[in-house]
C-alpha positions as CSV (number, residue, x, y, z in Angstrom):
1,M,109.6,90.7,97.9
2,E,110.3,90.7,101.5
3,I,107.3,91.9,103.4
4,T,108.0,94.0,106.3
5,K,106.4,96.1,108.9
6,D,107.0,98.9,107.1
7,I,105.0,98.0,104.1
8,I,102.1,96.5,106.3
9,K,102.0,99.9,107.8
10,H,102.2,101.8,104.4
11,T,99.3,99.8,103.2
12,A,97.5,99.9,106.3
13,K,97.8,103.6,105.9
14,L,96.8,103.2,102.5
15,S,93.6,101.7,103.0
16,R,92.7,103.8,106.0
17,I,92.5,100.8,108.5
18,N,94.4,100.6,112.0
19,F,96.2,97.7,113.0
20,T,97.1,96.5,116.5
21,D,101.2,95.3,116.5
22,E,99.9,91.6,117.0
23,E,97.7,92.3,114.0
24,E,100.4,93.6,112.0
25,A,102.9,90.5,112.8
26,A,99.7,88.0,111.4
27,L,99.6,89.9,108.6
28,E,103.3,89.9,107.8
29,K,103.3,86.1,107.7
30,H,100.0,86.0,106.4
31,F,101.3,88.2,103.1
32,A,105.0,86.5,102.8
33,S,103.1,82.9,102.8
34,V,100.7,84.4,99.9
35,L,103.8,86.0,98.1
36,G,105.6,82.2,98.4
37,W,102.3,80.7,96.7
38,V,102.4,83.4,93.7
39,E,106.5,82.4,93.7
40,T,105.4,79.4,92.9
41,L,103.8,80.5,89.4
42,N,107.1,81.6,88.1
43,E,108.3,78.2,88.2
44,F,105.4,77.2,85.3
45,D,106.6,77.6,81.9
46,A,103.8,79.1,79.9
47,S,105.8,79.4,76.7
48,S,103.6,76.9,74.8
49,V,100.6,78.1,76.2
50,P,99.1,80.3,73.7
51,A,97.6,84.3,74.8
52,T,93.7,84.1,75.4
53,A,91.7,87.2,76.7
54,H,89.0,84.8,77.5
55,I,88.6,81.2,78.2
56,L,85.7,80.6,76.1
57,D,84.8,81.2,72.5
58,T,82.6,84.3,73.6
59,V,81.2,86.7,71.2
60,N,79.8,90.2,72.8
61,V,77.0,88.8,74.9
62,F,75.8,92.3,76.2
63,R,72.8,93.9,75.4
64,E,72.4,96.9,72.9
65,D,73.2,100.2,74.6
66,V,69.8,101.7,74.1
67,P,69.7,105.0,75.9
68,G,66.5,105.5,78.2
69,E,65.1,108.7,79.9
70,P,67.6,110.7,81.5
71,F,67.0,111.2,84.9
72,G,66.2,115.0,86.2
73,R,68.4,116.8,88.4
74,E,66.0,116.9,91.2
75,K,65.8,113.2,91.4
76,L,69.3,112.4,91.4
77,L,69.7,114.9,94.1
78,S,67.3,113.3,95.9
79,C,69.5,110.4,96.7
80,A,72.3,112.6,98.5
81,P,72.8,112.0,102.1
82,E,73.8,115.4,102.0
83,R,73.4,118.5,99.4
84,D,74.2,122.0,98.8
85,E,71.8,123.4,96.0
86,N,72.7,121.6,92.9
87,S,75.9,119.9,94.5
88,Y,76.3,116.8,96.5
89,I,78.7,117.3,99.9
90,V,80.8,114.8,100.5
91,P,83.5,113.9,102.8
92,K,87.2,115.4,102.5
93,V,89.2,111.8,101.7
94,V,92.4,113.8,100.7
95,E,95.0,114.7,103.6
C-alpha cells in the first residue's frame, strides 16, 4: 500500500489534527517506513505455529463481579463540567 498525501490528510481530518506541509511530508515517509516493517511480517511462515489466545496458560484471574451500592443521580451529575438539570451537556463532535 502506498502512503499518499491524501491518506495523511484524511487521517488527520479523522483525528482532528492539523499538520503543516512539512509535517505531512515527514508523516508520509514515517508511515511508509512503518508499513515497510509490517510487510516483512508477510515473509514469515506461521503455518506451523498453533493459534493461541494468550501466550500463558492463564485462567480467569479477575475478581468476582460483586455489585456495590449504586451511585445516586446527583452524585454522578456532580462530576459533569456542564449540565442541564438531569443531563450532561457535551460538545458537538459530529459535523
